[in-house]
DOFI-785539 format. One record per atom (N, C-alpha, C): atom name; y, z, x. Coordinates in nm, 4 decimals. Atoms other than C-alpha are relative to their C-alpha. Example, Ala and Ser with C-alpha at 12.3 -4.5 7.8 and 13.67 -1.06 7.14 Angstrom:
<recs>
<rec name="N" Y="-0.1190" Z="0.0000" X="0.0890"/>
<rec name="CA" Y="-0.4500" Z="0.7800" X="1.2300"/>
<rec name="C" Y="0.1200" Z="0.0000" X="0.0900"/>
<rec name="N" Y="-0.1190" Z="-0.0060" X="-0.0820"/>
<rec name="CA" Y="-0.1060" Z="0.7140" X="1.3670"/>
<rec name="C" Y="0.1090" Z="0.0730" X="-0.0770"/>
</recs>
This chain:
<recs>
<rec name="N" Y="0.0933" Z="0.0846" X="-0.0750"/>
<rec name="CA" Y="3.2370" Z="0.9951" X="0.4198"/>
<rec name="C" Y="-0.1529" Z="0.0498" X="0.0088"/>
<rec name="N" Y="0.1590" Z="-0.0780" X="-0.0055"/>
<rec name="CA" Y="2.9157" Z="1.2268" X="0.3897"/>
<rec name="C" Y="-0.0561" Z="-0.0479" X="-0.1285"/>
<rec name="N" Y="0.0354" Z="0.0595" X="0.1145"/>
<rec name="CA" Y="2.8993" Z="1.0796" X="0.0544"/>
<rec name="C" Y="-0.0756" Z="-0.1321" X="0.0150"/>
<rec name="N" Y="0.0332" Z="0.1065" X="-0.0154"/>
<rec name="CA" Y="2.8786" Z="0.7320" X="0.1436"/>
<rec name="C" Y="-0.1557" Z="0.0009" X="0.0862"/>
<rec name="N" Y="0.1506" Z="-0.0376" X="-0.0715"/>
<rec name="CA" Y="2.5876" Z="0.8491" X="0.4113"/>
<rec name="C" Y="-0.1258" Z="0.0135" X="-0.0769"/>
<rec name="N" Y="0.1420" Z="-0.0429" X="0.1191"/>
<rec name="CA" Y="2.3587" Z="1.0112" X="0.1278"/>
<rec name="C" Y="-0.0073" Z="-0.1301" X="-0.0661"/>
<rec name="N" Y="0.0389" Z="0.1171" X="0.1090"/>
<rec name="CA" Y="2.3901" Z="0.6858" X="-0.0987"/>
<rec name="C" Y="-0.0414" Z="-0.0942" X="0.1000"/>
<rec name="N" Y="0.0574" Z="0.0898" X="-0.0975"/>
<rec name="CA" Y="2.3198" Z="0.4652" X="0.2171"/>
<rec name="C" Y="-0.1856" Z="0.0529" X="0.0070"/>
<rec name="N" Y="0.1361" Z="-0.0580" X="-0.0305"/>
<rec name="CA" Y="2.0114" Z="0.6850" X="0.3000"/>
<rec name="C" Y="-0.1109" Z="0.0024" X="-0.1292"/>
<rec name="N" Y="0.0698" Z="0.0058" X="0.0947"/>
<rec name="CA" Y="1.8934" Z="0.6903" X="-0.0663"/>
<rec name="C" Y="-0.0328" Z="-0.1687" X="-0.0351"/>
<rec name="N" Y="0.0104" Z="0.1284" X="0.0359"/>
<rec name="CA" Y="1.9128" Z="0.3170" X="-0.0999"/>
<rec name="C" Y="-0.1794" Z="-0.0650" X="0.0368"/>
<rec name="N" Y="0.1053" Z="0.0535" X="-0.0278"/>
<rec name="CA" Y="1.5709" Z="0.1130" X="-0.1143"/>
<rec name="C" Y="0.0023" Z="-0.1235" X="0.0947"/>
<rec name="N" Y="-0.0059" Z="0.1225" X="-0.1213"/>
<rec name="CA" Y="1.4898" Z="-0.1179" X="0.1846"/>
<rec name="C" Y="-0.1226" Z="-0.1178" X="-0.0322"/>
<rec name="N" Y="0.0803" Z="0.0766" X="-0.0251"/>
<rec name="CA" Y="1.3125" Z="-0.4216" X="0.1670"/>
<rec name="C" Y="-0.0782" Z="-0.0715" X="0.1179"/>
<rec name="N" Y="0.0005" Z="0.0521" X="-0.1529"/>
<rec name="CA" Y="1.1052" Z="-0.5443" X="0.4787"/>
<rec name="C" Y="-0.1551" Z="-0.0450" X="-0.0178"/>
<rec name="N" Y="0.1106" Z="0.0666" X="-0.0195"/>
<rec name="CA" Y="0.8481" Z="-0.7767" X="0.5596"/>
<rec name="C" Y="-0.1004" Z="0.0563" X="0.0669"/>
<rec name="N" Y="0.0975" Z="-0.0323" X="-0.0685"/>
<rec name="CA" Y="0.5123" Z="-0.6462" X="0.6543"/>
<rec name="C" Y="-0.1072" Z="-0.0890" X="0.0372"/>
<rec name="N" Y="0.1056" Z="0.0697" X="-0.0438"/>
<rec name="CA" Y="0.2820" Z="-0.8451" X="0.8748"/>
<rec name="C" Y="-0.1380" Z="0.0695" X="-0.0061"/>
<rec name="N" Y="0.1495" Z="-0.0581" X="-0.0260"/>
<rec name="CA" Y="-0.1060" Z="-0.7872" X="0.8213"/>
<rec name="C" Y="-0.0893" Z="-0.0930" X="0.0533"/>
<rec name="N" Y="0.1148" Z="0.0623" X="-0.0334"/>
<rec name="CA" Y="-0.4211" Z="-0.9642" X="0.9269"/>
<rec name="C" Y="-0.0073" Z="-0.1320" X="-0.1014"/>
<rec name="N" Y="0.0190" Z="0.0961" X="0.1193"/>
<rec name="CA" Y="-0.3827" Z="-1.1625" X="0.5748"/>
<rec name="C" Y="0.1293" Z="-0.0650" X="-0.0097"/>
<rec name="N" Y="-0.1440" Z="0.0566" X="0.0270"/>
<rec name="CA" Y="-0.0256" Z="-1.2742" X="0.6168"/>
<rec name="C" Y="0.0972" Z="0.0895" X="0.0164"/>
<rec name="N" Y="-0.1523" Z="-0.0632" X="-0.0054"/>
<rec name="CA" Y="0.3550" Z="-1.1521" X="0.5826"/>
<rec name="C" Y="-0.0228" Z="0.0390" X="-0.1492"/>
<rec name="N" Y="-0.0407" Z="-0.0459" X="0.1094"/>
<rec name="CA" Y="0.4410" Z="-0.9311" X="0.2441"/>
<rec name="C" Y="0.1222" Z="0.0842" X="-0.0268"/>
<rec name="N" Y="-0.1049" Z="-0.0475" X="0.0288"/>
<rec name="CA" Y="0.7207" Z="-0.8395" X="0.1115"/>
<rec name="C" Y="-0.0163" Z="0.1438" X="-0.0938"/>
<rec name="N" Y="0.0548" Z="-0.1086" X="0.0477"/>
<rec name="CA" Y="0.7169" Z="-0.4555" X="0.0587"/>
<rec name="C" Y="0.1555" Z="0.0994" X="-0.0356"/>
<rec name="N" Y="-0.1088" Z="-0.0970" X="0.0213"/>
<rec name="CA" Y="0.9846" Z="-0.1966" X="-0.0986"/>
<rec name="C" Y="0.0065" Z="0.1300" X="0.0101"/>
<rec name="N" Y="0.0232" Z="-0.1264" X="-0.0367"/>
<rec name="CA" Y="1.0357" Z="0.1229" X="0.0737"/>
<rec name="C" Y="0.1119" Z="0.0809" X="-0.0658"/>
<rec name="N" Y="-0.1025" Z="-0.0695" X="0.0422"/>
<rec name="CA" Y="1.2340" Z="0.4062" X="-0.1092"/>
<rec name="C" Y="-0.0194" Z="0.1192" X="0.0356"/>
<rec name="N" Y="0.0293" Z="-0.1530" X="-0.0383"/>
<rec name="CA" Y="1.2855" Z="0.7420" X="0.0074"/>
<rec name="C" Y="-0.0226" Z="0.0982" X="-0.1056"/>
<rec name="N" Y="0.0579" Z="-0.0683" X="0.1068"/>
<rec name="CA" Y="1.0906" Z="1.0082" X="-0.1765"/>
<rec name="C" Y="0.0829" Z="0.1462" X="0.0179"/>
<rec name="N" Y="-0.0918" Z="-0.1181" X="0.0051"/>
<rec name="CA" Y="1.3350" Z="1.2944" X="-0.2724"/>
<rec name="C" Y="-0.0804" Z="0.1035" X="0.0046"/>
<rec name="N" Y="0.0934" Z="-0.1589" X="0.0271"/>
<rec name="CA" Y="1.0717" Z="1.5913" X="-0.3446"/>
<rec name="C" Y="-0.0640" Z="-0.0007" X="0.1259"/>
<rec name="N" Y="0.0478" Z="-0.0247" X="-0.0969"/>
<rec name="CA" Y="0.8530" Z="1.5353" X="-0.0691"/>
<rec name="C" Y="0.0471" Z="-0.0285" X="0.1225"/>
<rec name="N" Y="-0.0392" Z="0.0576" X="-0.1140"/>
<rec name="CA" Y="1.0527" Z="1.3615" X="0.1924"/>
<rec name="C" Y="-0.0918" Z="-0.1359" X="0.0440"/>
<rec name="N" Y="0.0748" Z="0.1297" X="-0.0481"/>
<rec name="CA" Y="0.9387" Z="1.0299" X="0.3629"/>
<rec name="C" Y="0.0373" Z="-0.1045" X="-0.0837"/>
<rec name="N" Y="-0.0153" Z="0.1090" X="0.1086"/>
<rec name="CA" Y="0.9041" Z="0.7034" X="0.1864"/>
<rec name="C" Y="-0.1167" Z="-0.0333" X="-0.0568"/>
<rec name="N" Y="0.1080" Z="0.0417" X="0.1018"/>
<rec name="CA" Y="0.7015" Z="0.5915" X="-0.1014"/>
<rec name="C" Y="0.0264" Z="-0.1929" X="0.0356"/>
<rec name="N" Y="-0.0298" Z="0.1498" X="-0.0415"/>
<rec name="CA" Y="0.6402" Z="0.2065" X="-0.0289"/>
<rec name="C" Y="-0.0990" Z="-0.0698" X="-0.1043"/>
<rec name="N" Y="0.0833" Z="0.0675" X="0.1123"/>
<rec name="CA" Y="0.4959" Z="-0.0644" X="-0.2853"/>
<rec name="C" Y="0.0211" Z="-0.1795" X="0.0546"/>
<rec name="N" Y="-0.0050" Z="0.1742" X="0.0044"/>
<rec name="CA" Y="0.3914" Z="-0.4439" X="-0.2041"/>
<rec name="C" Y="-0.0090" Z="-0.0437" X="-0.1246"/>
<rec name="N" Y="-0.0213" Z="0.0498" X="0.1422"/>
<rec name="CA" Y="0.4865" Z="-0.5939" X="-0.5463"/>
<rec name="C" Y="-0.0929" Z="-0.1149" X="-0.0169"/>
<rec name="N" Y="0.0781" Z="0.1402" X="0.0202"/>
<rec name="CA" Y="0.2879" Z="-0.9223" X="-0.4820"/>
<rec name="C" Y="-0.1452" Z="0.0492" X="-0.0190"/>
<rec name="N" Y="0.1201" Z="-0.0522" X="0.0040"/>
<rec name="CA" Y="-0.0311" Z="-0.7117" X="-0.4536"/>
<rec name="C" Y="-0.0253" Z="0.1008" X="-0.0679"/>
<rec name="N" Y="0.0585" Z="-0.1090" X="0.0917"/>
<rec name="CA" Y="-0.2065" Z="-0.5202" X="-0.6994"/>
<rec name="C" Y="-0.0462" Z="0.1251" X="0.0527"/>
<rec name="N" Y="0.0615" Z="-0.1090" X="-0.0454"/>
<rec name="CA" Y="-0.2758" Z="-0.1581" X="-0.6209"/>
<rec name="C" Y="0.0266" Z="0.0205" X="0.1395"/>
<rec name="N" Y="-0.0556" Z="-0.0354" X="-0.1349"/>
<rec name="CA" Y="-0.1009" Z="-0.1493" X="-0.2909"/>
<rec name="C" Y="0.1317" Z="0.0730" X="0.0161"/>
<rec name="N" Y="-0.1120" Z="-0.0655" X="0.0151"/>
<rec name="CA" Y="0.1271" Z="0.1117" X="-0.2969"/>
<rec name="C" Y="-0.0527" Z="0.1459" X="0.1198"/>
<rec name="N" Y="0.0024" Z="-0.1237" X="-0.1348"/>
<rec name="CA" Y="0.1483" Z="0.4307" X="-0.0053"/>
<rec name="C" Y="0.1340" Z="0.0861" X="-0.0180"/>
<rec name="N" Y="-0.1319" Z="-0.0820" X="-0.0344"/>
<rec name="CA" Y="0.3762" Z="0.6783" X="0.1293"/>
<rec name="C" Y="-0.0265" Z="0.0435" X="0.1702"/>
<rec name="N" Y="0.0022" Z="-0.0687" X="-0.0917"/>
<rec name="CA" Y="0.4496" Z="0.8206" X="0.4763"/>
<rec name="C" Y="0.0993" Z="0.0632" X="0.0394"/>
<rec name="N" Y="-0.1235" Z="-0.0924" X="-0.0136"/>
<rec name="CA" Y="0.6495" Z="1.0904" X="0.6125"/>
<rec name="C" Y="0.0942" Z="-0.0605" X="0.0671"/>
<rec name="N" Y="-0.0979" Z="0.0668" X="-0.0586"/>
<rec name="CA" Y="0.8326" Z="0.8491" X="0.8409"/>
<rec name="C" Y="0.0093" Z="-0.1553" X="-0.0554"/>
<rec name="N" Y="-0.0297" Z="0.1360" X="-0.0003"/>
<rec name="CA" Y="0.9692" Z="0.4761" X="0.8180"/>
<rec name="C" Y="-0.1373" Z="-0.0696" X="0.0455"/>
<rec name="N" Y="0.0768" Z="0.0439" X="-0.0502"/>
<rec name="CA" Y="0.7229" Z="0.3908" X="1.0668"/>
<rec name="C" Y="-0.1393" Z="-0.0031" X="-0.0294"/>
<rec name="N" Y="0.1331" Z="-0.0392" X="0.0669"/>
<rec name="CA" Y="0.4099" Z="0.5786" X="0.9227"/>
<rec name="C" Y="-0.0239" Z="-0.0694" X="-0.1167"/>
<rec name="N" Y="0.0305" Z="0.0447" X="0.1107"/>
<rec name="CA" Y="0.4812" Z="0.4291" X="0.5911"/>
<rec name="C" Y="-0.0146" Z="-0.1409" X="0.0062"/>
<rec name="N" Y="0.0286" Z="0.1681" X="-0.0032"/>
<rec name="CA" Y="0.4837" Z="0.0517" X="0.7262"/>
<rec name="C" Y="-0.1601" Z="0.0261" X="0.0371"/>
<rec name="N" Y="0.1657" Z="-0.0064" X="-0.0406"/>
<rec name="CA" Y="0.1470" Z="0.1429" X="0.9059"/>
<rec name="C" Y="-0.1059" Z="0.0352" X="-0.1162"/>
<rec name="N" Y="0.0673" Z="-0.0169" X="0.1209"/>
<rec name="CA" Y="0.0170" Z="0.2695" X="0.5600"/>
<rec name="C" Y="-0.0194" Z="-0.1003" X="-0.0669"/>
<rec name="N" Y="-0.0109" Z="0.1033" X="0.1246"/>
<rec name="CA" Y="0.1254" Z="0.0145" X="0.3292"/>
<rec name="C" Y="-0.0875" Z="-0.1299" X="0.0566"/>
<rec name="N" Y="0.0832" Z="0.1068" X="-0.0858"/>
<rec name="CA" Y="-0.0379" Z="-0.2640" X="0.6148"/>
<rec name="C" Y="-0.1460" Z="0.0322" X="-0.0351"/>
<rec name="N" Y="0.1217" Z="-0.0270" X="0.0322"/>
<rec name="CA" Y="-0.3655" Z="-0.0641" X="0.5404"/>
<rec name="C" Y="-0.0097" Z="-0.0159" X="-0.1333"/>
<rec name="N" Y="-0.0218" Z="0.0145" X="0.1385"/>
<rec name="CA" Y="-0.3048" Z="-0.0656" X="0.1760"/>
<rec name="C" Y="-0.0318" Z="-0.1576" X="-0.0550"/>
<rec name="N" Y="0.0405" Z="0.1350" X="0.0379"/>
<rec name="CA" Y="-0.2671" Z="-0.4373" X="0.1531"/>
<rec name="C" Y="-0.1023" Z="-0.0717" X="0.0499"/>
<rec name="N" Y="0.1513" Z="0.0425" X="-0.0767"/>
<rec name="CA" Y="-0.5620" Z="-0.5242" X="0.3783"/>
<rec name="C" Y="-0.1105" Z="0.0781" X="-0.0892"/>
<rec name="N" Y="0.1147" Z="-0.0248" X="0.0682"/>
<rec name="CA" Y="-0.7860" Z="-0.2928" X="0.1725"/>
<rec name="C" Y="0.0035" Z="-0.0848" X="-0.1473"/>
<rec name="N" Y="-0.0080" Z="0.0672" X="0.1305"/>
<rec name="CA" Y="-0.6592" Z="-0.4384" X="-0.1609"/>
<rec name="C" Y="-0.0185" Z="-0.1341" X="-0.0307"/>
<rec name="N" Y="0.0205" Z="0.1574" X="-0.0017"/>
<rec name="CA" Y="-0.7045" Z="-0.8119" X="-0.0577"/>
<rec name="C" Y="-0.1559" Z="-0.0030" X="0.0281"/>
<rec name="N" Y="0.1307" Z="0.0044" X="-0.0111"/>
<rec name="CA" Y="-1.0422" Z="-0.7306" X="0.0717"/>
<rec name="C" Y="-0.0937" Z="0.0210" X="-0.1256"/>
<rec name="N" Y="0.0780" Z="-0.0362" X="0.1298"/>
<rec name="CA" Y="-1.1405" Z="-0.5473" X="-0.2593"/>
<rec name="C" Y="0.0109" Z="-0.1317" X="-0.0971"/>
<rec name="N" Y="-0.0159" Z="0.1058" X="0.0861"/>
<rec name="CA" Y="-1.0266" Z="-0.8658" X="-0.4340"/>
<rec name="C" Y="-0.0793" Z="-0.1293" X="0.0233"/>
<rec name="N" Y="0.1087" Z="0.1070" X="-0.0510"/>
<rec name="CA" Y="-1.2134" Z="-1.1054" X="-0.2401"/>
<rec name="C" Y="-0.1348" Z="0.0461" X="0.0123"/>
<rec name="N" Y="0.1617" Z="-0.0714" X="0.0166"/>
<rec name="CA" Y="-1.5443" Z="-0.8641" X="-0.2712"/>
<rec name="C" Y="-0.0018" Z="-0.0317" X="-0.1307"/>
<rec name="N" Y="0.0172" Z="-0.0079" X="0.1482"/>
<rec name="CA" Y="-1.4795" Z="-0.8802" X="-0.6442"/>
<rec name="C" Y="-0.0059" Z="-0.1477" X="-0.0582"/>
<rec name="N" Y="-0.0207" Z="0.1232" X="0.0427"/>
<rec name="CA" Y="-1.4044" Z="-1.2410" X="-0.6733"/>
<rec name="C" Y="-0.1538" Z="-0.0583" X="0.0450"/>
<rec name="N" Y="0.1609" Z="0.0608" X="-0.0121"/>
<rec name="CA" Y="-1.7489" Z="-1.3332" X="-0.4671"/>
<rec name="C" Y="-0.0826" Z="0.0550" X="-0.0678"/>
<rec name="N" Y="0.0415" Z="-0.0457" X="0.1026"/>
<rec name="CA" Y="-1.8987" Z="-1.1113" X="-0.6705"/>
<rec name="C" Y="-0.0346" Z="-0.0459" X="-0.1185"/>
<rec name="N" Y="0.0203" Z="0.0735" X="0.1339"/>
<rec name="CA" Y="-1.8070" Z="-1.2456" X="-0.9750"/>
<rec name="C" Y="-0.0637" Z="-0.1498" X="-0.0202"/>
<rec name="N" Y="0.0407" Z="0.1223" X="0.0085"/>
<rec name="CA" Y="-1.9024" Z="-1.6031" X="-0.8663"/>
<rec name="C" Y="-0.1596" Z="0.0185" X="0.0685"/>
<rec name="N" Y="0.1358" Z="-0.0372" X="-0.0384"/>
<rec name="CA" Y="-2.2374" Z="-1.4696" X="-0.7631"/>
<rec name="C" Y="-0.0559" Z="-0.0312" X="0.1710"/>
<rec name="N" Y="0.0081" Z="-0.0053" X="-0.0926"/>
<rec name="CA" Y="-2.1998" Z="-1.5139" X="-0.3964"/>
<rec name="C" Y="-0.0529" Z="0.1133" X="0.1077"/>
<rec name="N" Y="0.0735" Z="-0.1450" X="-0.0332"/>
<rec name="CA" Y="-2.2724" Z="-1.1463" X="-0.3219"/>
<rec name="C" Y="-0.0365" Z="0.0587" X="-0.0695"/>
<rec name="N" Y="0.0373" Z="-0.0897" X="0.0903"/>
<rec name="CA" Y="-2.4346" Z="-0.8859" X="-0.4697"/>
<rec name="C" Y="0.0422" Z="0.1601" X="0.0297"/>
<rec name="N" Y="-0.0152" Z="-0.1267" X="-0.0560"/>
<rec name="CA" Y="-2.3116" Z="-0.5214" X="-0.4787"/>
<rec name="C" Y="-0.0740" Z="0.0841" X="-0.0673"/>
<rec name="N" Y="0.0756" Z="-0.1080" X="0.0827"/>
<rec name="CA" Y="-2.5202" Z="-0.2373" X="-0.5527"/>
<rec name="C" Y="0.0662" Z="0.0891" X="-0.0519"/>
<rec name="N" Y="-0.0981" Z="-0.1315" X="0.0420"/>
<rec name="CA" Y="-2.3986" Z="-0.0044" X="-0.7643"/>
<rec name="C" Y="-0.0843" Z="0.1099" X="-0.0245"/>
<rec name="N" Y="0.0939" Z="-0.1076" X="-0.0073"/>
<rec name="CA" Y="-2.5405" Z="0.3329" X="-0.7653"/>
<rec name="C" Y="0.0146" Z="0.0754" X="-0.1216"/>
<rec name="N" Y="0.0095" Z="-0.0602" X="0.1398"/>
<rec name="CA" Y="-2.6176" Z="0.4815" X="-1.1011"/>
<rec name="C" Y="0.0320" Z="0.1478" X="0.0257"/>
<rec name="N" Y="-0.0249" Z="-0.1672" X="-0.0100"/>
<rec name="CA" Y="-2.6443" Z="0.8514" X="-0.9950"/>
<rec name="C" Y="0.0768" Z="0.0283" X="0.1320"/>
<rec name="N" Y="-0.0924" Z="-0.0478" X="-0.1210"/>
<rec name="CA" Y="-2.3694" Z="0.9867" X="-0.7825"/>
<rec name="C" Y="-0.0728" Z="0.0838" X="0.0969"/>
<rec name="N" Y="0.0750" Z="-0.0946" X="-0.1039"/>
<rec name="CA" Y="-2.4713" Z="1.1667" X="-0.4708"/>
<rec name="C" Y="0.0696" Z="0.1161" X="0.0024"/>
<rec name="N" Y="-0.1047" Z="-0.1600" X="0.0236"/>
<rec name="CA" Y="-2.3616" Z="1.5335" X="-0.4927"/>
<rec name="C" Y="-0.0644" Z="0.0560" X="0.1780"/>
<rec name="N" Y="0.0034" Z="-0.0717" X="-0.1309"/>
<rec name="CA" Y="-2.2896" Z="1.7056" X="-0.1607"/>
<rec name="C" Y="-0.0007" Z="0.1502" X="0.0018"/>
<rec name="N" Y="-0.0007" Z="-0.1332" X="0.0260"/>
<rec name="CA" Y="-2.3739" Z="2.0477" X="-0.1286"/>
<rec name="C" Y="0.0896" Z="0.0999" X="0.1075"/>
</recs>
């Protein structure tokens, strides 16, 4: 019986996460080494996160999705000439 419980715990879970930009299907996978959950929104490039609990992982992936969507929108607006992003040539050093 314990063997089945361990297999079930290690299984991936697909959960739909709601954000201000819509709902996205995300894959949650238990993280063996650190504990917690690694999560990826497969339809959104760069939307990967981690959380110590399933609840925290859900919050973190929602933020990652929103950030990725916003970054893509800004990049597209810049490409079209709608906005101009000032790119600093010299990085700021903090002492």
